[in-house]
NUMAR-219894 format. One line per field, with one value per residue (C-alpha): y, x, z; residue number from 1; residue in one letter. Coordinates in Angstrom, 3 decimals, padded with zeros to 6 digits, m for minus. Layout:
% NUMAR-219894
north (Y, ...)
east (X, ...)
up (Z, ...)
num (NUM, ...)
residu (A, ...)
% end
This chain:
% NUMAR-219894
north (m061.413, m061.293, m064.357, m069.936, m072.583, m075.238, m075.256, m074.624, m077.371, m075.892, m077.028, m079.145, m080.325, m080.533, m083.712, m083.018, m087.600, m087.616, m084.575, m086.588, m089.700, m087.538, m085.880, m089.322, m090.837, m087.783, m088.183, m091.886, m092.852, m094.308, m096.897, m096.719, m095.352, m094.760, m093.369, m091.350, m087.448, m084.341, m082.438, m085.966, m085.918, m082.624, m084.094, m085.891, m082.521, m080.329, m083.075, m082.844, m078.602, m078.650, m081.006, m079.984, m077.999, m081.057, m083.735, m081.770, m080.583, m084.440, m085.367, m082.595, m084.228, m087.776, m086.305, m084.214, m087.034, m089.280, m085.815, m085.433, m086.290, m086.748, m084.370, m083.442, m082.147, m078.634, m079.573, m081.979, m079.010, m076.594, m079.584, m080.198, m077.033, m075.922, m075.669, m073.440, m070.055, m067.807, m070.635, m070.901, m067.452, m067.200, m069.782, m068.055, m065.048, m067.393, m068.963, m066.135, m066.582, m070.671, m071.974, m075.727, m077.499, m077.367, m078.120, m081.883, m084.360, m083.530, m082.930, m081.953, m078.337, m077.493, m074.728, m073.711, m070.760, m069.381, m066.595, m064.819, m060.743, m058.515, m055.354, m052.558, m048.406, m046.930, m050.419, m052.916, m055.592, m058.843, m061.550, m065.184, m068.031, m070.677, m073.692, m071.779, m072.784, m072.204, m074.162, m073.957, m073.079, m070.671, m066.708, m065.836, m062.048, m059.392, m056.800, m053.716, m053.164, m050.787, m050.917, m051.522, m054.086, m056.198, m059.635, m060.686, m064.019, m064.851, m068.471, m070.102, m072.149, m074.999, m077.959, m077.335, m074.120, m074.051, m072.968, m071.386, m070.825, m069.944, m068.754, m070.001, m068.652, m069.352, m067.869, m068.750, m067.157, m068.924, m072.026, m070.114, m069.477, m065.636, m065.431, m067.555, m065.927, m067.350, m065.711, m066.263, m065.617, m066.308, m069.253, m069.068, m070.161, m071.743, m069.437, m068.876, m065.694, m066.090, m064.466, m061.834, m061.583, m058.711, m058.958, m055.824, m053.649, m054.671, m053.274, m055.255, m055.249, m053.174, m052.949, m055.388, m058.254, m058.278, m058.639, m061.575, m064.651, m065.987, m069.072, m069.121, m071.915, m070.955, m073.194, m072.964, m074.806, m075.365, m075.839, m079.528, m079.985, m080.372, m078.366, m076.960, m075.688, m076.115, m074.464, m073.305, m070.116, m068.142, m064.543, m061.644, m058.152, m056.235, m052.257, m051.389, m052.754, m055.059, m053.300, m053.556, m056.068)
east (m068.006, m067.719, m070.119, m073.393, m078.705, m079.536, m078.428, m081.146, m080.774, m080.148, m080.816, m084.131, m086.409, m090.148, m091.603, m095.401, m095.853, m092.933, m094.818, m098.226, m096.772, m094.704, m097.621, m100.044, m097.013, m096.722, m100.768, m100.775, m101.778, m098.531, m099.204, m095.881, m097.265, m100.447, m100.291, m097.638, m098.615, m097.499, m094.641, m092.821, m090.868, m089.050, m087.088, m084.453, m084.022, m083.879, m080.822, m078.948, m079.354, m077.976, m074.867, m072.050, m069.018, m066.813, m068.508, m068.352, m064.548, m063.616, m065.459, m063.247, m060.071, m060.746, m061.590, m058.221, m056.420, m057.446, m056.439, m053.004, m049.742, m046.827, m045.382, m042.219, m040.163, m039.058, m035.901, m036.655, m039.103, m035.774, m033.054, m035.955, m035.736, m031.681, m031.014, m033.606, m031.978, m035.489, m037.336, m034.748, m034.975, m038.880, m038.812, m035.697, m037.955, m041.130, m039.496, m037.152, m034.876, m035.505, m033.348, m033.003, m031.174, m034.527, m036.576, m035.783, m037.268, m040.897, m043.663, m046.337, m046.087, m046.873, m048.464, m048.843, m051.003, m049.498, m052.035, m055.151, m055.582, m058.426, m057.410, m059.545, m058.909, m058.382, m058.379, m055.749, m054.832, m056.242, m053.691, m054.833, m051.890, m052.921, m053.852, m056.554, m055.953, m059.942, m062.377, m064.267, m067.592, m066.157, m066.195, m062.740, m063.552, m066.335, m066.884, m068.437, m071.986, m070.912, m067.170, m064.862, m062.164, m059.570, m058.404, m054.877, m053.139, m049.537, m048.475, m045.213, m044.831, m042.527, m041.486, m042.802, m044.829, m048.707, m051.064, m054.062, m054.440, m057.960, m059.391, m063.245, m065.257, m068.490, m070.683, m073.894, m076.457, m078.680, m078.245, m078.768, m075.769, m075.279, m071.974, m070.243, m067.216, m064.313, m060.999, m058.554, m055.330, m052.616, m049.854, m046.743, m043.458, m041.280, m039.535, m038.556, m039.777, m043.390, m046.367, m048.545, m052.293, m054.397, m058.263, m060.031, m061.591, m065.289, m067.731, m069.709, m074.028, m075.714, m078.914, m080.753, m081.042, m077.355, m076.263, m075.648, m073.535, m071.727, m070.324, m067.693, m065.510, m062.541, m060.511, m057.374, m057.640, m055.252, m056.016, m055.749, m058.050, m055.610, m056.844, m054.407, m056.016, m059.871, m060.969, m064.140, m064.655, m067.328, m067.545, m069.821, m071.227, m072.536, m073.403, m070.057, m066.522, m065.884, m063.533, m060.196, m058.481)
up (077.327, 073.550, 069.657, 064.329, 055.415, 052.174, 048.596, 046.210, 043.490, 039.861, 036.472, 037.481, 034.772, 035.140, 034.391, 034.939, 035.331, 037.906, 039.906, 039.778, 040.877, 043.563, 045.130, 045.121, 047.137, 049.491, 050.227, 050.609, 054.313, 056.269, 058.992, 060.789, 064.379, 064.475, 067.984, 067.264, 068.411, 066.265, 066.898, 068.280, 064.636, 065.386, 068.175, 066.116, 063.920, 067.469, 068.521, 065.626, 065.448, 069.195, 068.545, 070.847, 069.367, 071.111, 068.857, 065.631, 066.398, 067.119, 063.864, 062.077, 063.328, 062.436, 058.923, 059.011, 060.146, 056.945, 054.639, 056.291, 054.480, 055.847, 058.623, 059.392, 062.218, 062.289, 061.287, 058.891, 057.121, 057.114, 055.411, 053.141, 050.772, 052.171, 048.025, 047.496, 048.391, 048.696, 049.911, 052.830, 053.704, 053.572, 056.125, 058.401, 058.451, 059.320, 062.195, 063.562, 066.856, 067.279, 069.895, 067.492, 070.504, 072.557, 069.731, 069.229, 066.969, 067.610, 064.705, 067.046, 068.009, 071.497, 073.085, 076.792, 077.875, 080.714, 081.792, 081.690, 082.311, 082.214, 081.737, 082.646, 082.669, 085.959, 087.734, 089.191, 085.894, 087.090, 086.208, 086.486, 086.132, 084.066, 084.802, 086.990, 091.003, 091.992, 091.330, 088.327, 090.169, 092.271, 091.241, 089.241, 089.043, 089.384, 086.763, 086.912, 084.099, 081.864, 081.921, 079.223, 079.308, 077.274, 077.606, 077.338, 076.711, 077.109, 075.676, 075.094, 071.378, 071.033, 068.899, 065.690, 064.177, 065.099, 062.095, 062.745, 066.565, 067.303, 070.564, 071.270, 074.236, 075.444, 078.201, 079.611, 082.107, 084.094, 082.083, 078.635, 075.996, 075.913, 073.801, 071.407, 069.991, 068.090, 067.199, 065.081, 066.811, 064.069, 062.964, 065.614, 065.278, 068.330, 070.213, 073.873, 074.617, 075.551, 072.973, 073.904, 072.483, 073.469, 072.201, 071.398, 073.919, 074.767, 077.236, 079.932, 079.593, 081.862, 083.553, 085.934, 083.914, 083.098, 086.412, 088.389, 087.936, 084.272, 083.866, 081.019, 078.847, 076.770, 074.324, 072.576, 069.556, 065.971, 062.523, 063.281, 065.958, 068.409, 071.728, 073.696, 076.557, 077.491, 080.776, 082.791, 085.554, 086.728, 086.932, 088.312, 086.809, 089.604, 089.580, 091.355, 091.575, 094.165, 097.028, 096.950, 099.383)
num (1, 2, 3, 4, 5, 6, 7, 8, 9, 10, 11, 12, 13, 14, 15, 16, 17, 18, 19, 20, 21, 22, 23, 24, 25, 26, 27, 28, 29, 30, 31, 32, 33, 34, 35, 36, 37, 38, 39, 40, 41, 42, 43, 44, 45, 46, 47, 48, 49, 50, 51, 52, 53, 54, 55, 56, 57, 58, 59, 60, 61, 62, 63, 64, 65, 66, 67, 68, 69, 70, 71, 72, 73, 74, 75, 76, 77, 78, 79, 80, 81, 82, 83, 84, 85, 86, 87, 88, 89, 90, 91, 92, 93, 94, 95, 96, 97, 98, 99, 100, 101, 102, 103, 104, 105, 106, 107, 108, 109, 110, 111, 112, 113, 114, 115, 116, 117, 118, 119, 120, 121, 122, 123, 124, 125, 126, 127, 128, 129, 130, 131, 132, 133, 134, 135, 136, 137, 138, 139, 140, 141, 142, 143, 144, 145, 146, 147, 148, 149, 150, 151, 152, 153, 154, 155, 156, 157, 158, 159, 160, 161, 162, 163, 164, 165, 166, 167, 168, 169, 170, 171, 172, 173, 174, 175, 176, 177, 178, 179, 180, 181, 182, 183, 184, 185, 186, 187, 188, 189, 190, 191, 192, 193, 194, 195, 196, 197, 198, 199, 200, 201, 202, 203, 204, 205, 206, 207, 208, 209, 210, 211, 212, 213, 214, 215, 216, 217, 218, 219, 220, 221, 222, 223, 224, 225, 226, 227, 228, 229, 230, 231, 232, 233, 234, 235, 236, 237, 238, 239, 240, 241, 242, 243, 244, 245)
residu (X, X, X, X, X, X, X, X, X, X, X, X, X, X, X, X, X, X, X, X, X, X, X, X, X, X, X, X, X, X, X, X, X, X, X, X, X, X, X, X, X, X, X, X, X, X, X, X, X, X, X, X, X, X, X, X, X, X, X, X, X, X, X, X, X, X, X, X, X, X, X, X, X, X, X, X, X, X, X, X, X, X, X, X, X, X, X, X, X, X, X, X, X, X, X, X, X, X, X, X, X, X, X, X, X, X, X, X, X, X, X, X, X, X, X, X, X, X, X, X, X, X, X, X, X, X, X, X, X, X, X, X, X, X, X, X, X, X, X, X, X, X, X, X, X, X, X, X, X, X, X, X, X, X, X, X, X, X, X, X, X, X, X, X, X, X, X, X, X, X, X, X, X, X, X, X, X, X, X, X, X, X, X, X, X, X, X, X, X, X, X, X, X, X, X, X, X, X, X, X, X, X, X, X, X, X, X, X, X, X, X, X, X, X, X, X, X, X, X, X, X, X, X, X, X, X, X, X, X, X, X, X, X, X, X, X, X, X, X, X, X, X, X, X, X)
% end
């Protein structure tokens, strides 16, 4: 299923004396570790490059917490500028129809993912309730190679506006990452009815090397780095569709 440079310094003046001294420094022998073999120095670089995405998101969230100003509940946001007619209308348009009796005083948005669906033409829709009722190591579904499909999610937003909701999807085959996708879903206001988001059509890979078992991990994260759902599952791609039971 479907998918992460260096800055060149400007205005550097040339100094032949400094350059000569720098060359002498670089040619001086070092005695820190005479037994260190060539290539060992690359291990730290590889560790930095392979820092997992969870760690990056955690750091981004910690930084965001330091930069954020005071938060307000949805009711407080509406009350803040009630004398500004144009701003009040814009807020009402953004919020739409909200049952404020169910909103409460919470300052944090809540997003509940209700279902995941796989839609294939001429096939019965595969709909899975969230949270999944199966072990992540068990096969959730099987798709035919070269087939076209859509992924659809339904979710409910409550308490407050969720800003910059993103869908992050990573797929592995035989332990190798084969796909990493990040999709911006958008900003959503609280409402009683669930939202539906259908992704663009995709095509499963085909061929002998494409067939087999895949493992996947999906997450829903907002602009503040808050994760609302993180789940894993496995699926297969085979030569033919499985028989319908």
